[in-house]
C-alpha positions in Angstrom: -1.8 -12.0 -13.7 -2.5 -15.7 -12.6 -5.5 -15.4 -10.8 -6.8 -18.8 -7.9 -9.9 -19.1 -9.7 -12.4 -17.0 -12.2 -15.8 -15.1 -11.7 -15.7 -12.0 -9.6 -14.0 -13.4 -6.5 -10.8 -14.2 -8.2 -7.5 -13.2 -6.3 -4.5 -12.8 -7.6 -1.6 -14.4 -7.4 0.7 -12.0 -6.0 -2.1 -11.0 -3.2 -2.8 -14.5 -1.9 1.3 -14.9 -1.3 1.4 -11.3 0.0 -1.6 -12.3 2.2 -1.1 -15.9 2.8 2.9 -17.1 2.4 2.3 -19.1 -0.4 1.6 -19.0 -4.2 -1.5 -20.3 -5.3 0.0 -23.3 -6.6 1.6 -24.4 -3.6 -1.7 -24.0 -1.8 -3.4 -26.1 -4.3 -0.6 -28.6 -3.6 -1.1 -28.6 0.7 -4.9 -29.1 -0.2 -4.6 -31.9 -2.2 -2.4 -33.6 0.2 -5.0 -32.9 3.0 -7.7 -34.4 0.7 -9.7 -30.9 1.0 -12.3 -33.0 -1.4 -13.0 -35.6 1.3 -12.4 -33.1 4.4 -14.8 -30.2 3.3 -14.4 -26.6 3.6 -15.2 -26.7 7.3 -12.6 -29.1 7.8 -10.0 -28.1 5.8 -10.6 -24.5 7.0 -9.7 -25.4 10.4 -6.9 -27.3 9.3 -5.7 -24.5 7.9 -5.5 -22.1 11.3 -4.2 -24.4 12.9 -1.4 -25.9 10.7 -0.8 -22.7 9.0 -2.8 -19.7 11.7 -4.1 -18.5 9.0 -7.0 -15.9 9.7 -11.2 -17.5 9.0 -10.7 -15.5 6.2 -8.2 -17.0 4.3 -8.8 -20.6 5.5 
């Protein structure tokens, strides 16, 4: 089963898709286009909430 990352907070891809409506790969592409490294966590979370309607937990 694919996971979004390794470690104690890993989330399976099917859970990401169920909760967020897109696969991990699609979210990675969206975040790469958004330049998550340049924008940082706070701006990225706000962007995901505003543009995709994600809750703070999933953003």
